[in-house]
C-alpha positions in Angstrom: 92.4 93.8 35.3 91.4 93.4 39.0 90.7 90.0 40.5 89.1 89.1 43.8 89.2 85.7 45.3 86.7 85.0 48.1 87.9 82.2 50.3 85.4 80.4 52.6 87.1 77.0 52.7 89.5 76.2 55.5 93.3 76.2 54.9 93.5 72.4 55.4 91.4 71.8 52.2 93.1 71.1 48.9 92.4 74.6 47.8 95.6 76.2 49.2 97.9 75.0 46.4 95.3 75.9 43.8 94.8 79.3 45.3 98.6 79.9 45.3 99.1 78.9 41.7 96.1 80.9 40.6 97.2 84.1 42.5 100.7 83.7 40.9 99.1 83.5 37.4 96.6 86.3 38.0 99.2 88.7 39.3 100.8 88.6 35.8 97.5 90.0 34.5 96.7 92.6 37.1 95.9 93.2 40.8 94.7 90.4 43.1 92.9 90.6 46.4 91.9 87.7 48.6 89.0 88.0 51.1 88.9 85.3 53.8 85.6 84.7 55.5 83.8 81.9 57.2 86.2 79.0 57.8 88.6 80.8 55.4 89.4 83.1 58.4 91.7 80.3 59.6 94.1 81.3 56.9 94.9 84.4 59.0 96.9 82.3 61.4 98.7 80.1 58.9 102.3 81.4 58.4 102.5 80.0 54.8 100.0 82.6 53.7 102.8 85.1 53.9 103.8 83.9 50.5 100.6 85.2 48.9 101.4 88.7 50.3 105.0 88.5 49.2 103.8 87.7 45.7 101.9 91.0 45.7 98.3 90.0 46.6 96.2 92.1 49.0 94.9 89.9 52.0 91.7 90.9 53.7 89.6 89.0 56.2 86.3 89.2 57.9 87.0 90.2 61.5 83.6 88.8 62.6 84.4 85.4 61.1 87.8 85.4 62.8 86.2 86.3 66.2 83.6 83.6 65.9 86.4 81.1 65.4 88.4 82.3 68.4 91.2 83.9 66.3 92.6 86.5 68.7 95.5 87.8 66.6 95.7 87.4 62.9 99.1 87.6 61.3 100.2 91.2 60.7 100.1 91.1 56.9 96.3 90.6 56.9 93.9 93.6 56.7 90.8 93.5 58.9 87.5 94.0 57.1 83.9 92.8 57.1 81.5 91.1 54.7 79.7 94.5 54.6 82.8 96.1 53.2 83.1 93.1 50.8 79.6 93.8 49.5 80.6 97.5 48.9 83.9 97.0 47.1 83.1 93.8 45.2 81.9 96.1 42.3 85.4 97.4 41.9 86.7 94.1 40.6 86.5 92.8 37.1 86.5 89.1 38.0 85.4 87.4 41.3 86.1 83.8 42.1 84.8 82.0 45.2 86.5 79.0 46.9 84.1 77.2 49.1 
């Protein structure tokens, strides 16, 4: 099964520990991708997010959202994307969860 988590909340919200535990559980059931957009783009500069990648999740972010928030250089383990791409590949996932 393929899971997609769309993260629009900032990394300072309570969601981070929930997201981490959820990703860990979902990876036991299939593939997991996380898409960071809006204020979620701030995750791209938080070193602790490397744990999500090390667990096996794919990390994507909206380059436009990052640019709007002054993020010049996201961490190297994030893949640049766009909300347009999100709208195209969202159909590939069995379950989609949004954190706002």
